[in-house]
C-alpha angles and dihedrals in degrees: 000000000000091000092050092046090051092051088055093045092050089054090046092052102035108014092089088061090057090047089052091047088052089051091242100116101024095121098037116121116243092248090060090051090050093049091048090051092048089051091055092042090056090065090044089057090048086064103032098051095052091042091055092044092050094044097045121101086222087072097036097273125135101249136080117224091256091051091049092050096047091045090049091052093053091047089049093051092045093050092044092050093050093048093044093052092046101041105026103051092170093062116091130214116216137190092263090057089055089048091052090049091050089053090054091049088052088050089058090049092052093043090056096044114111096009 
């Protein structure tokens, strides 16, 4: 559910840029872009909120709130990277981006240590 919600959120946040690049939304007013993004984000929330409720120890799930958040950030970056490389061919990925990703993976490791 978190992966699917992050796919939707990536499209909510960055999809309008692809539409602009494709000359589909070039003349759209900003408010229309915002409303479109909110519409997509609604469905993202319909997945993210239950995923966090199910996954939280508060509701009998296996994860602490910190673990859920750190895990969500790594999922978010992974989904964003895949979508960016597939949809935005002009964007480049450099060594420092890989280093930043590795730091987030280490953050997950440390967040799950001792629990």
